[in-house]
C-alpha positions in Angstrom: 19.2 -34.5 -73.9 15.5 -34.9 -74.0 15.5 -37.1 -70.9 17.7 -34.7 -68.8 14.8 -32.7 -67.2 13.1 -36.0 -66.0 16.5 -37.3 -64.7 17.1 -34.1 -62.8 13.6 -34.3 -61.3 14.2 -37.8 -60.1 17.6 -37.0 -58.6 16.5 -33.8 -56.8 13.0 -35.0 -55.9 11.5 -31.9 -57.5 8.9 -32.8 -60.3 9.3 -31.4 -63.7 6.8 -28.7 -64.8 3.6 -30.6 -65.5 5.3 -34.0 -64.7 4.4 -36.6 -62.1 5.3 -36.1 -58.4 8.4 -38.0 -57.3 7.7 -40.6 -54.7 11.3 -41.7 -53.9 11.3 -40.2 -50.4 10.0 -42.1 -47.3 6.4 -41.4 -46.2 6.0 -39.1 -43.1 5.9 -41.0 -39.9 2.8 -40.5 -37.8 3.2 -38.0 -34.9 2.5 -39.7 -31.6 -0.3 -38.0 -29.6 0.7 -35.6 -26.9 0.6 -37.2 -23.5 -2.5 -36.3 -21.4 -1.7 -34.1 -18.4 -2.0 -35.7 -15.0 -4.6 -34.7 -12.5 -2.4 -31.9 -11.0 -1.9 -30.5 -14.5 -5.6 -30.6 -15.3 -6.4 -28.9 -12.0 -3.8 -26.2 -12.6 -5.1 -25.6 -16.1 -8.6 -25.3 -14.8 -7.5 -22.8 -12.1 -5.6 -20.8 -14.6 -8.5 -20.6 -17.0 -10.9 -19.7 -14.1 -8.5 -16.9 -12.9 -8.2 -15.6 -16.4 -11.9 -15.5 -16.9 -12.3 -13.8 -13.5 -9.9 -11.0 -14.2 -9.7 -10.6 -18.0 -12.9 -8.9 -19.1 -15.9 -7.7 -17.0 -19.0 -9.8 -17.7 -22.7 -9.2 -17.0 -22.3 -5.4 -17.7 -25.9 -5.1 -18.9 -27.3 -7.0 -16.0 -25.3 -4.8 -13.6 -26.6 -1.7 -15.3 -30.2 -2.9 -15.0 -29.7 -3.7 -11.3 -28.2 -0.2 -10.8 -31.1 1.6 -12.6 -33.7 -0.6 -10.9 -32.6 -0.1 -7.3 -31.8 3.6 -7.7 -35.2 4.2 -9.3 -37.0 2.2 -6.5 -35.3 4.1 -3.7 -35.8 7.5 -5.3 -39.5 6.9 -6.0 -39.9 5.7 -2.4 -38.4 8.9 -1.0 -40.5 11.0 -3.2 -43.7 9.2 -2.2 -42.8 9.6 1.5 -42.0 13.3 1.1 -45.2 14.6 2.7 -44.6 12.3 5.7 -40.8 12.3 5.8 -40.6 14.0 9.3 -43.1 11.6 10.8 -41.2 8.6 9.4 -37.5 9.7 9.7 -37.4 13.1 11.3 -38.1 15.0 14.5 -41.8 14.1 14.5 -41.2 10.3 14.3 -42.5 8.2 17.2 -39.2 6.5 17.0 -37.4 9.4 18.7 -33.7 10.3 18.0 -32.7 9.0 21.4 -34.4 5.6 20.9 -32.7 5.5 17.5 -29.3 6.3 19.0 -29.7 3.6 21.6 -30.5 1.0 19.0 -27.7 2.2 16.7 -25.3 1.9 19.6 -26.3 -1.7 20.2 -26.3 -2.8 16.6 -23.3 -0.7 15.4 -25.4 0.6 12.5 -24.6 3.7 10.5 -26.7 6.8 9.8 -25.9 10.4 9.2 -29.4 11.5 10.2 -28.5 11.1 13.9 -25.4 13.3 13.7 -27.4 16.4 14.4 -31.0 17.1 15.7 -31.7 20.3 13.8 -34.4 20.2 11.1 -32.1 21.8 8.5 -29.8 18.9 8.9 -32.6 16.3 8.3 -34.0 18.2 5.3 -30.5 18.5 3.8 -29.8 14.8 4.2 -33.2 13.8 2.8 -32.6 15.9 -0.3 -29.1 14.6 -0.6 -30.5 11.0 -0.5 -32.9 11.8 -3.4 -30.0 13.3 -5.3 -27.9 10.2 -4.7 -30.6 8.1 -6.2 -30.9 10.3 -9.2 -27.1 10.3 -9.8 -26.8 6.6 -9.6 -29.8 6.2 -11.8 -28.1 8.3 -14.5 -24.7 6.6 -13.9 -22.9 9.9 -13.2 -19.5 9.5 -11.6 -20.5 6.1 -10.4 -17.5 5.5 -8.1 -18.7 8.5 -6.2 -22.5 8.2 -6.6 -22.6 4.5 -5.7 -20.9 5.3 -2.3 -23.2 8.3 -1.8 -26.1 6.0 -2.6 -24.9 3.5 0.0 -24.6 6.2 2.7 -28.1 7.5 1.8 -29.8 4.1 1.9 -28.3 3.0 5.2 -28.8 6.4 6.8 -32.5 6.6 6.0 -33.3 3.0 6.8 -31.3 2.9 10.0 -33.0 6.0 11.3 -36.3 4.2 11.7 -36.0 0.4 11.5 -39.7 0.0 12.2 -40.6 1.4 8.7 -40.2 -0.8 5.7 -40.6 -4.3 4.4 -38.7 -7.0 2.6 -38.0 -4.7 -0.3 -36.1 -2.3 2.0 -33.9 -5.1 3.1 -33.1 -6.0 -0.5 -32.3 -2.3 -1.3 -30.1 -2.2 1.8 -28.0 -5.2 0.7 -27.8 -4.3 -3.0 -26.6 -0.8 -2.1 -23.6 -2.4 -0.5 -23.0 -4.8 -3.4 -23.3 -2.2 -6.1 -20.3 -0.3 -4.8 -18.0 -3.1 -5.9 -19.5 -3.6 -9.4 -18.7 -2.0 -12.7 -22.3 -1.1 -13.1 -21.8 2.0 -15.4 -20.1 0.3 -18.3 -23.3 0.6 -20.4 -26.4 2.8 -20.2 -24.9 5.6 -18.1 -23.5 9.1 -18.4 -20.1 7.6 -17.5 -20.2 5.3 -20.5 -21.1 8.1 -22.8 -18.4 10.4 -21.5 -15.8 7.7 -21.8 -17.0 6.9 -25.4 -16.6 10.5 -26.3 -13.1 10.6 -24.8 -12.2 7.5 -26.7 -13.4 9.0 -29.9 -11.1 12.0 -29.2 -8.2 9.6 -28.5 -7.9 10.2 -24.7 -7.9 7.6 -22.0 -9.6 4.3 -21.4 -12.6 3.2 -19.3 -12.3 3.4 -15.6 -13.3 0.6 -13.3 -16.4 2.3 -12.0 -16.8 5.3 -14.3 -15.1 8.0 -12.2 -13.0 9.3 -15.1 -9.4 9.0 -16.1 -6.4 11.2 -15.8 -6.8 14.9 -16.3 -10.4 14.9 -15.0 -10.9 18.0 -12.8 -14.4 17.1 -11.7 -13.2 13.7 -10.5 -10.3 15.3 -8.6 -12.7 17.8 -6.9 -15.1 15.1 -5.8 -12.2 13.1 -4.4 -10.9 16.0 -2.4 -14.4 16.8 -1.2 -14.9 13.3 0.0 -11.6 13.3 1.8 -12.5 16.5 3.6 -15.9 15.2 4.7 -14.3 11.9 5.9 -11.7 13.8 7.9 -14.4 16.0 9.5 -16.5 13.0 10.4 -13.4 11.2 11.8 -12.3 14.1 13.9 -15.8 14.7 15.3 -16.2 11.0 16.3 -19.1 10.2 14.0 -17.2 7.3 12.3 -14.6 5.1 13.9 -12.0 2.6 12.9 -13.4 -0.3 14.8 -16.4 -1.6 16.7 -19.2 0.3 14.8 -19.4 -1.8 11.6 -18.4 -5.4 10.9 -16.7 -7.2 13.8 -13.4 -5.3 14.4 -13.8 -3.2 11.3 -15.5 0.2 11.5 -17.2 2.2 8.8 -14.2 4.4 8.6 -12.1 1.5 7.3 -14.6 0.9 4.4 -14.9 4.6 3.4 -11.2 5.3 3.6 -10.2 2.2 1.6 -12.7 3.2 -1.1 -11.4 6.8 -1.0 -7.8 5.6 -1.3 -8.6 3.2 -4.1 -10.2 6.0 -6.1 -7.2 8.2 -5.6 -4.8 5.4 -6.6 -6.9 4.7 -9.8 -6.7 8.4 -10.8 -3.0 8.5 -10.3 -2.4 5.4 -12.3 -4.6 6.6 -15.1 -2.9 10.0 -15.0 0.7 8.9 -15.1 0.7 5.2 -16.1 -2.3 4.7 -18.4 -0.8 1.9 -20.4 1.6 0.3 -17.8 1.5 -2.7 -15.6 -0.1 -0.9 -12.6 -3.1 0.0 -14.8 -3.5 -3.6 -15.9 -3.3 -4.8 -12.3 -5.9 -2.3 -11.1 -8.2 -3.2 -14.0 -7.9 -6.9 -13.2 -8.6 -6.2 -9.5 -11.7 -4.1 -10.4 -12.9 -6.8 -12.8 -12.4 -9.5 -10.1 -14.4 -7.5 -7.6 -17.1 -6.9 -10.1 -17.5 -10.6 -10.8 -17.5 -11.5 -7.1 -20.1 -8.8 -6.4 -22.3 -10.0 -9.2 -22.0 -13.5 -8.0 -23.0 -12.4 -4.5 -26.0 -10.6 -5.9 -27.1 -13.7 -7.8 -26.6 -15.8 -4.8 -28.6 -13.4 -2.7 -31.6 -13.6 -5.1 -31.4 -17.4 -5.1 -31.3 -17.5 -1.3 -34.3 -15.2 -1.1 -36.4 -17.4 -3.3 -35.1 -20.7 -1.9 -35.9 -19.7 1.7 -39.2 -18.2 0.8 -40.3 -21.3 -1.1 -39.2 -23.8 1.5 -40.7 -21.8 4.4 -44.0 -21.7 2.5 -43.9 -25.5 2.0 -43.9 -25.9 5.8 -47.0 -23.6 6.3 -50.4 -25.3 6.6 -52.2 -22.5 4.7 -49.8 -23.0 1.7 -50.2 -26.8 2.0 -54.0 -26.6 1.7 -53.8 -23.9 -1.0 -55.6 -21.2 0.8 -52.7 -18.8 1.7 -53.5 -16.1 -0.8 -57.2 -16.0 0.2 -56.4 -14.0 3.4 -54.3 -11.1 2.0 -56.9 -10.7 -0.7 -59.6 -10.0 1.9 -57.6 -7.7 4.2 -58.4 -4.0 3.7 -54.8 -3.0 4.2 -53.7 -5.1 1.2 -56.6 -4.4 -1.2 -56.1 -1.1 -3.1 -58.5 -2.5 -5.7 -61.3 -4.1 -3.6 -63.3 -5.2 -6.6 -60.4 -7.0 -8.3 -59.3 -8.6 -5.0 -62.8 -9.9 -4.3 -63.0 -11.3 -7.8 -59.8 -13.3 -7.5 -60.4 -14.2 -3.8 -63.9 -15.4 -4.5 -62.7 -18.3 -6.7 -61.4 -21.2 -4.6 -59.9 -22.9 -7.7 -58.0 -19.7 -8.7 -56.7 -19.1 -5.2 -55.5 -22.8 -5.0 -53.7 -22.6 -8.3 -52.0 -19.3 -7.5 -51.0 -20.5 -4.0 -49.5 -23.7 -5.3 -48.0 -22.0 -8.4 -46.2 -19.4 -6.2 -44.6 -22.1 -4.1 -43.7 -24.3 -7.1 -42.0 -21.4 -8.9 -40.0 -20.2 -5.9 -38.8 -23.7 -4.9 -37.9 -24.7 -8.5 -36.1 -21.5 -9.6 -32.7 -22.3 -8.0 -32.7 -25.7 -9.7 -33.5 -24.2 -13.1 -30.2 -22.2 -13.3 -28.6 -25.1 -15.1 -31.0 -24.8 -18.0 -31.1 -21.4 -19.6 -34.5 -21.8 -21.4 -36.3 -23.1 -18.3 -34.7 -20.4 -16.2 -35.9 -17.7 -18.5 -39.4 -19.1 -18.4 -39.5 -19.1 -14.6 -37.9 -15.7 -14.5 -40.7 -14.3 -16.6 -43.2 -15.9 -14.3 -41.6 -14.4 -11.2 -41.5 -11.0 -12.7 -45.2 -11.3 -13.6 -45.9 -12.4 -10.0 -44.2 -9.4 -8.5 -46.1 -7.1 -10.9 -49.3 -8.7 -9.8 -48.3 -8.2 -6.1 -47.7 -4.5 -6.8 -51.2 -4.1 -8.2 -53.3 -6.5 -6.1 -51.6 -6.1 -2.7 -50.5 -2.5 -3.0 -46.8 -3.1 -2.5 -45.2 -1.4 -5.5 -41.8 -0.7 -4.0 -41.3 -4.2 -2.7 -42.2 -5.5 -6.2 -39.9 -3.0 -8.0 -37.0 -4.0 -5.7 -37.6 -7.7 -6.4 -37.9 -7.2 -10.2 -34.6 -5.2 -10.1 -33.0 -8.1 -8.2 -34.3 -10.6 -10.7 -32.7 -8.6 -13.5 -29.3 -10.1 -12.6 -30.5 -13.3 -14.4 -31.9 -11.6 -17.6 -30.2 -12.9 -20.8 -27.6 -10.5 -22.3 -29.0 -10.9 -25.8 -32.4 -9.7 -24.8 -31.0 -6.7 -22.9 -28.9 -5.7 -25.9 -32.0 -5.8 -28.1 -33.8 -3.6 -25.6 -31.0 -1.2 -25.6 -30.8 -1.1 -29.4 -34.6 -0.5 -29.6 -34.4 2.2 -26.9 -31.6 3.9 -28.8 -33.6 3.9 -32.1 -36.6 5.2 -30.3 -34.6 8.0 -28.7 -33.1 8.9 -32.1 -35.9 8.3 -34.6 -34.1 10.3 -37.3 -31.3 7.7 -37.5 
């Protein structure tokens, strides 16, 4: 009887308590490796992974917020600086008369609300509204609405007098269009704070552009107001369906599509907040955001690449004397003593000229290396700040720094945001 437990363990293959493990069964056979997918399978998997990354979660939210704040601040400060001379630049006293502006707008199919009426009250109202649009976008208030209002303000002011401005105005013009399609209010905005409070109370999720979810009366009123204004502009012939925008597509198409999309988003968030339509719209908004951010990054790369390679072809840049001339022009010397000090050193002028070309030409190639890219990005930001001080071009420099922000590292931006939050609430 004493050997019965061991016998049962051998027969059943289950070891006795504290006894040796039975080894009468066959060892496990090795599992053959899974066959590698063919080229079509690998390509399909890569496309699926790319599509998932494109539509799953919005990336570069901090960079989009900095770009939004930077360009809104630049445009608003520029309008405030030009306030004493606004009528000479864009109004009834401008040498570029309303009739000349209308003739050019008719040829180029540009868009500006400043030419809809000639009365002074209309110009003053539009100018104040443009400043308000910049402030609203800067704060990130109802960004689906304020980003479109900012676009209208930028193109209206700049297309009224195309002879005023520089390269910074061109960048602001382009970025105002791109920002409409980004989710630039996910952080550092009043929209983000409002949605966080709503989430804490257990109501609704984040919208694609921060316009608010279902049950939002302010969003509904803004949507109805925009619809009424678009209808009035359409009936009076100020905007058309074709021929006054992109080839075959008028500004009315763009504005009505944006208006309809905002209404559709509200309806889905109001009645199907957790359904399939909400997921589809969210994926579409995320995809548009990623595409717009990619276009912004490509635009910045194109600016530096073309600027660098055009400089390479210039004889003054080749001999290293290019910066000598603007440093000795009264128009570009707000600090004559400092400009004379820098321009009086041939070695310093040579190094700065060659350094400018080298940084601009090399920057597109450094995007594959994050550390090198960050170093050159810091050098370019320092270069633009120097241009603002030495050459008296603050708004051009601010616009370029805001554009450069699309390449800032996310970790650094988060640390800056955390530091700013602690500074704003020192008691915590």
